C-alpha positions in Angstrom: 47.6 30.4 4.0 45.1 29.9 7.9 44.3 25.9 8.7 40.8 25.7 9.6 39.9 24.2 12.8 37.8 20.9 12.4 35.8 20.9 15.6 33.9 17.6 15.8 30.5 16.8 16.4 28.9 15.5 19.9 28.6 11.6 19.6 24.7 10.0 21.0 25.4 9.2 25.2 23.5 6.0 26.0 21.4 9.0 27.5 20.4 10.6 24.3 18.7 7.4 23.1 16.7 7.2 26.8 16.3 10.9 25.4 14.3 9.2 22.3 12.8 6.4 23.8 11.2 8.1 25.5 9.3 10.6 23.1 9.3 7.6 20.6 5.5 7.1 22.2 3.6 10.4 21.2 6.0 10.8 18.1 4.0 6.5 16.8 1.2 8.2 19.1 0.8 11.3 16.6 1.1 9.6 13.4 -1.0 6.7 13.4 -3.9 9.4 13.4 -2.5 11.7 11.4 -2.6 8.7 8.7 -5.5 6.8 10.4 -7.2 6.7 6.8 -5.2 4.4 5.8 -4.7 0.4 5.5 -2.7 -1.0 8.3 0.1 -2.1 6.4 0.2 1.3 4.8 -0.1 3.0 7.6 2.9 0.8 9.7 4.6 1.8 7.2 4.4 5.6 6.9 4.3 5.5 11.4 8.0 3.4 10.5 9.4 6.6 8.0 7.7 9.3 10.2 10.0 7.9 13.8 12.8 7.6 10.8 12.8 11.1 10.0 12.2 12.4 14.3 14.8 10.2 14.5 17.1 12.2 11.9 15.6 15.2 13.5 16.7 14.3 16.3 20.5 13.6 15.9 20.6 16.4 14.4 20.2 18.4 17.0 22.6 16.3 19.2 25.4 17.1 16.7 24.4 20.7 17.2 24.0 20.6 21.0 20.3 21.3 21.4 19.4 19.1 21.9 17.4 19.8 25.1 15.3 21.5 21.9 14.1 18.0 21.4 10.1 17.7 21.9 8.0 14.6 20.0 5.5 16.7 19.6 7.4 19.2 16.5 9.5 16.0 15.7 6.5 14.2 14.8 5.1 16.5 14.2 7.7 17.4 10.6 7.9 13.4 10.6 4.4 13.8 9.7 4.1 16.6 7.3 8.2 14.3 5.7 6.1 11.7 5.0 2.3 13.2 3.9 4.8 15.5 0.7 6.9 11.9 -0.5 9.9 12.7 1.6 11.9 9.7 3.3 14.2 9.1 5.1 17.0 7.3 3.4 15.4 7.9 -0.6 16.3 10.2 -3.2 13.4 11.6 -4.4 13.1 10.9 -8.2 10.4 12.3 -9.8 10.7 9.7 -13.2 10.0 6.3 -10.2 6.6 5.9 -10.3 7.7 3.6 -7.1 9.0 7.0 -6.1 5.5 7.6 -3.7 6.9 11.1 -4.1 6.7 11.3 -7.6 3.2 9.6 -8.1 1.6 12.7 -5.3 4.3 15.2 -8.0 1.8 13.4 -11.2 -0.5 12.0 -9.5 -0.2 8.6 -10.1 -1.8 5.5 -8.7 -1.4 2.1 -8.1 -3.2 -0.7 -7.6 -2.6 -4.7 -6.2 -3.4 -7.2 -8.1 -4.2 -8.7 -5.4 -6.4 -8.3 -2.6 -7.3 -8.7 0.7 -9.6 -11.5 1.1 -10.9 -10.6 5.1 -12.7 -13.9 5.3 -9.9 -16.5 5.9 -7.6 -13.4 6.5 -5.4 -13.8 4.4 -3.6 -12.5 0.0 -5.1 -13.9 -2.0 -4.3 -13.6 -5.6 -7.8 -12.5 -8.3 -6.6 -15.2 -10.5 -5.2 -17.9 -10.8 -2.1 -17.5 -12.7 -1.5 -19.5 -16.3 2.4 -20.4 -16.7 2.0 -20.3 -20.4 0.8 -16.8 -20.4 4.2 -13.8 -20.0 3.7 -11.5 -17.3 2.3 -8.6 -19.4 -0.8 -10.9 -19.8 -1.8 -11.4 -16.0 -1.0 -8.0 -15.5 -3.8 -7.0 -18.0 -6.2 -10.2 -16.8 -5.7 -8.8 -13.6 -6.5 -5.8 -14.4 -9.7 -6.3 -16.4 -11.6 -8.6 -13.7 -10.5 -6.4 -11.4 -12.4 -3.6 -13.7 -14.8 -6.3 -14.3 -15.5 -6.8 -11.1 -16.3 -3.8 -10.2 -19.9 -4.6 -12.6 -21.3 -6.9 -10.7 -23.4 -6.8 -7.7 -22.0 -7.5 -4.3 -23.5 -10.9 -4.3 -22.1 -12.2 -7.7 -18.5 -10.1 -7.1 -17.9 -12.8 -3.9 -19.4 -15.9 -5.8 -17.0 -15.1 -8.5 -14.4 -14.4 -6.4 -14.7 -17.8 -4.6 -14.5 -19.5 -7.8 -11.9 -17.6 -9.4 -10.0 -18.5 -6.2 -10.9 -22.5 -7.6 -13.6 -22.8 -5.0 -15.7 -25.3 -6.6 -19.5 -26.0 -7.4 -20.8 -27.6 -3.6 -18.5 -26.1 -1.6 -19.9 -22.3 -3.5 -23.6 -23.2 -3.0 -22.6 -24.8 1.2 -20.1 -21.1 1.2 -23.7 -18.6 -0.1 -26.8 -20.5 1.1 -27.5 -22.1 -2.8 -28.4 -24.8 -5.5 -25.5 -26.2 -6.2 -27.9 -25.8 -9.8 -27.5 -21.6 -9.4 -24.1 -22.3 -9.2 -23.6 -23.1 -11.9 -26.8 -20.9 -13.6 -24.6 -18.7 -12.3 -20.8 -19.2 -14.1 -22.4 -19.7 -16.9 -23.9 -16.1 -16.8 -21.2 -15.0 -15.5 -18.7 -15.9 -18.1 -20.7 -14.7 -21.0 -20.6 -11.8 -19.2 -16.5 -12.0 -19.1 -16.7 -12.5 -22.5 -19.2 -9.7 -23.5 -16.9 -7.5 -21.3 -13.9 -9.0 -23.3 -15.3 -7.9 -26.0 -15.9 -4.4 -25.1 -13.0 -3.3 -23.8 -12.2 -5.0 -27.3 -13.3 -2.5 -29.4 -13.5 -0.4 -27.6 -9.1 -0.3 -27.6 -9.9 -1.0 -31.6 -12.1 2.6 -31.8 -9.1 4.3 -30.3 
């Protein structure tokens, strides 16, 4: 029996870390450009994934004694390609997991937030106030229906509705949108009727289905 001779792979040295750090600005810049169409949070996550994939590729080159072939542009391009098809550095590909980007790209699944970004006060806020007696399913359904209903309104009415739903008083809303308190009260009733009509139509559609 012939025993195999095990050869240890080269380990990363401080010089290797410095080499990758020198490439990092180029990798980051290319990633930011590649994902410039995404929102800031998603772009930041994608860039982090690209850096992780590029680093894994760099480590592989070092372990195979080919670190002289490591250049930032090819590493970044490979990382960007992997992230765009849903492949992440430390996550298994699972097309049955709807939270997996790979599954969403593979099956065309779309995930939307149940909260939205309020540019005016620079913070995240829920689009509706939760009822402590409602189940998570009830709350999710209301939020989804509420978002769909908002899209039927004019831009101005949508902003007023969001402000009122977030807890603004009639006086606060009137001052914010430059109208009288009486107009806000009238609009509140109109919006209430519109919301009830929308819900009735939704339930009618489900009954027909």
